[in-house]
C-alpha positions in Angstrom: -29.0 -46.6 7.1 -29.8 -49.9 8.9 -33.0 -50.6 10.8 -33.6 -53.4 13.3 -37.1 -54.8 13.9 -38.2 -56.6 17.1 -41.7 -57.9 17.2 -43.7 -59.3 20.1 -43.1 -63.0 20.4 -45.9 -65.4 19.4 -48.1 -62.5 18.2 -49.3 -63.1 14.6 -50.4 -59.5 14.2 -47.0 -58.2 15.3 -45.2 -60.6 12.9 -47.4 -59.5 10.0 -46.7 -55.8 10.7 -42.9 -56.6 11.0 -43.0 -58.3 7.6 -44.7 -55.3 6.0 -42.2 -52.9 7.6 -39.3 -55.1 6.4 -40.6 -55.1 2.8 -41.3 -51.3 2.8 -37.9 -50.5 4.3 -36.1 -52.6 1.8 -38.0 -50.9 -1.0 -36.7 -47.6 0.4 -33.1 -49.0 0.1 -32.7 -49.4 3.9 -30.8 -52.3 5.4 -33.1 -54.4 7.7 -32.4 -57.0 10.3 -34.8 -58.7 12.6 -34.3 -60.4 16.0 -34.2 -64.2 16.1 -37.7 -64.7 17.4 -39.2 -62.5 14.8 -37.1 -64.1 12.1 -38.5 -67.5 13.1 -42.1 -66.2 12.6 -41.1 -64.7 9.2 -38.9 -67.6 8.0 -36.0 -65.4 7.4 -32.5 -65.1 8.9 -32.3 -63.2 12.2 -29.8 -61.8 14.7 -29.6 -61.9 18.5 -31.3 -58.9 20.0 -27.9 -57.7 21.3 -26.9 -57.1 17.7 -29.4 -54.3 17.5 -26.6 -52.1 18.9 -25.1 -52.1 15.4 -28.1 -50.5 13.6 -29.2 -46.8 13.4 -32.8 -47.3 14.5 -34.7 -50.1 16.2 -38.5 -50.5 15.7 -40.4 -52.3 18.5 -43.7 -53.9 17.5 -45.8 -54.9 20.5 -46.4 -53.6 24.1 -44.2 -51.9 26.6 -42.6 -55.2 27.5 -41.5 -55.7 23.9 -40.1 -52.1 23.9 -38.1 -52.8 27.0 -36.7 -56.0 25.5 -35.8 -54.2 22.3 -34.2 -51.3 24.3 -32.0 -53.8 26.2 -30.6 -55.0 23.0 -30.4 -51.6 21.4 -28.2 -50.0 24.0 -27.9 -46.4 23.0 -29.6 -46.8 19.6 -32.9 -44.9 19.3 -36.1 -47.1 19.5 -39.4 -46.3 17.9 -42.4 -48.1 19.5 -45.4 -49.4 17.6 -48.2 -50.1 20.1 -50.1 -53.4 19.9 -50.6 -53.4 23.7 -53.3 -52.1 26.0 -51.6 -49.0 27.5 -48.6 -47.9 25.5 -46.5 -45.5 27.7 -43.5 -46.2 25.5 -45.1 -47.0 22.2 -46.7 -43.9 20.7 -47.3 -45.1 17.1 -50.6 -46.9 16.3 -50.3 -49.9 13.8 -52.0 -48.0 11.0 -49.4 -45.3 11.1 -46.3 -47.5 11.6 -45.0 -47.6 8.1 -45.3 -43.8 7.6 -43.8 -43.1 11.0 -40.8 -45.4 10.4 -40.2 -44.0 6.9 -40.4 -40.5 8.3 -37.5 -41.4 10.7 -35.6 -42.8 7.8 -35.9 -39.5 6.0 -35.0 -37.5 9.1 -31.9 -39.6 9.5 -30.9 -39.1 5.8 -31.5 -35.3 6.2 -29.1 -35.0 9.1 -30.5 -36.7 12.1 -33.6 -37.8 14.0 -35.1 -36.0 17.0 -34.5 -38.3 19.9 -35.7 -38.1 23.6 -33.9 -39.7 26.5 -35.2 -41.6 29.5 -32.9 -42.7 32.4 -31.7 -46.2 33.2 -30.7 -47.5 36.6 -28.1 -50.0 37.8 -27.3 -51.5 41.2 -23.9 -52.3 42.6 -22.9 -54.6 45.4 -19.7 -56.3 46.4 -17.9 -55.8 43.1 -20.8 -56.7 40.7 -23.1 -54.4 38.8 -26.5 -55.5 37.5 -27.8 -55.0 34.0 -29.1 -51.5 33.5 -32.9 -51.2 34.1 -35.3 -48.8 32.3 -38.1 -49.3 34.9 -36.8 -50.2 38.3 -34.3 -51.9 40.6 -35.8 -53.9 43.5 -33.8 -54.9 46.6 -35.7 -57.3 48.7 -35.7 -60.4 50.9 -35.7 -63.8 49.3 -39.3 -64.2 50.5 -42.0 -61.6 50.9 -44.8 -61.5 53.5 -45.1 -62.8 57.0 -41.8 -64.3 58.2 -39.9 -62.9 55.2 -38.4 -59.6 54.2 -35.2 -58.1 55.4 -33.8 -55.4 57.7 -33.1 -52.2 55.8 -31.5 -48.8 56.1 -32.1 -46.4 53.2 -29.7 -43.5 52.5 -29.9 -40.8 49.9 -26.5 -39.3 49.0 -25.3 -40.6 52.4 -28.1 -39.2 54.5 -30.3 -41.7 56.4 -33.9 -41.5 55.1 -35.5 -44.6 56.6 -34.9 -47.9 58.4 -36.6 -50.9 59.9 -38.0 -54.1 58.4 -39.6 -54.4 55.0 -40.2 -56.7 52.1 -37.7 -54.6 50.3 -37.0 -51.3 48.6 -37.8 -50.3 45.0 -36.0 -47.5 43.1 -37.9 -46.4 40.0 -37.3 -44.2 37.0 -40.2 -42.0 35.8 -40.7 -44.6 33.1 -41.1 -47.3 35.7 -43.4 -45.2 38.0 -46.4 -46.6 36.1 -45.2 -50.2 36.5 -44.2 -52.2 39.6 -43.8 -48.9 41.6 -47.5 -48.1 41.1 -48.5 -51.6 42.3 -46.5 -50.8 45.5 -48.5 -47.6 45.9 -45.7 -45.4 44.7 -46.5 -42.0 42.9 -46.9 -41.5 39.2 -44.1 -39.4 37.8 -44.5 -37.5 34.5 -41.7 -38.5 32.0 -40.6 -34.8 31.9 -39.6 -34.9 35.6 -35.9 -35.6 36.2 -36.2 -37.7 39.4 -36.2 -41.2 40.9 -38.7 -42.8 43.2 -37.5 -44.5 46.4 -40.4 -46.7 47.6 -40.3 -49.1 50.6 -42.2 -52.3 50.1 -44.6 -53.3 52.9 -42.4 -51.6 55.5 -43.2 -51.8 59.2 -43.2 -48.2 60.3 -41.3 -46.9 57.3 -41.4 -43.6 55.5 -43.6 -42.7 52.5 -42.3 -42.9 49.0 -39.8 -40.2 48.2 -38.9 -38.5 44.9 -35.2 -37.7 44.7 -32.9 -36.0 42.2 -32.0 -38.0 39.0 -28.3 -37.9 40.0 -28.9 -39.1 43.6 -27.2 -42.2 44.9 -29.6 -44.5 46.9 -27.9 -46.9 49.2 -29.8 -49.8 50.8 -28.0 -51.5 53.8 -29.4 -55.0 54.4 -29.4 -56.8 57.7 -31.4 -59.5 59.7 -31.5 -62.1 57.0 -29.2 -64.7 55.4 -29.8 -63.6 51.8 -31.5 -61.0 49.7 -32.1 -60.5 46.0 -31.5 -57.6 43.6 -33.7 -57.6 40.6 -33.4 -55.2 37.6 -36.6 -54.8 35.5 -37.9 -58.2 36.7 -35.3 -60.0 34.7 -31.7 -59.7 35.9 -31.7 -61.3 39.4 -28.8 -61.5 41.7 -28.6 -63.1 45.2 -26.5 -61.4 47.8 -25.4 -62.6 51.2 -26.5 -60.4 54.1 -25.2 -58.2 55.6 -24.7 -56.2 52.4 -24.8 -52.7 51.0 -26.5 -52.1 47.6 -26.1 -48.8 45.8 -28.5 -47.8 43.1 -27.9 -44.9 40.7 -28.4 -43.9 37.0 -26.6 -45.8 34.4 -25.4 -45.2 30.8 -26.6 -45.3 28.2 -30.1 -43.9 28.7 -33.0 -45.3 26.7 -33.3 -43.2 23.6 -36.8 -42.9 22.1 -37.5 -41.9 18.4 -40.7 -40.9 16.8 -43.7 -39.1 18.3 -44.2 -38.9 22.1 -46.9 -40.9 23.7 -49.7 -38.9 25.4 -48.9 -39.7 29.1 -52.4 -38.8 30.3 -54.2 -40.7 27.6 -52.2 -43.7 28.5 -53.0 -43.3 32.2 -56.7 -43.5 31.2 -56.1 -47.0 30.0 -54.8 -48.3 33.3 -57.2 -50.6 35.1 
């Protein structure tokens, strides 16, 4: 078995725990690789985070941002999150239990397989290109928000018109992402057990309220009344599109695969400010 470790960058505590995990896994005759940033902190050889697709389990040490970074590199490989952050919707394992939790997954793998949960990813398509799959949300918005900015929109779900008008943009969120950018845009919280997507207009003039649609729904955003707009996946993958344009958002493969114990959603909610 091979395990990859991704620790929060520039966090001494995360690096220390990554080093401990690496040593304990090697003692258990497990192959271990670490991402390049973690390798620099540990003064060992590292691999690009994209190489995590080649291991059997990825361990993320940090906050939810570190987990999402690790999951992007992991592709369909299960990820176990160790929580050094404040909230921890994705990272269920406290630092004191990290070694035992990871070794338990190693034993489960050797006994025939780990118990893994799945969370959806989203991708946007427009004019022949497709964005990087997003675990939290895809945002389609004008190049500038606020007064004098925004873009004309029409929002359709499976071809049926839901809303239209002028808005800063439209956000489509997974249940995982409902507690992130979606929440700051006054979208609803969605329990991770719910198979649905949130369609949330951002500062719309006379728009409709946020809508939860089926997980397999196709959300189409038609853009007008601007020269350009942007499509942003998880706040990282950003594409500029010329308007008029039509952007389609739907679920993408592979889903995020989560190993280890489940986080307590309601306990994590209590930590939100």
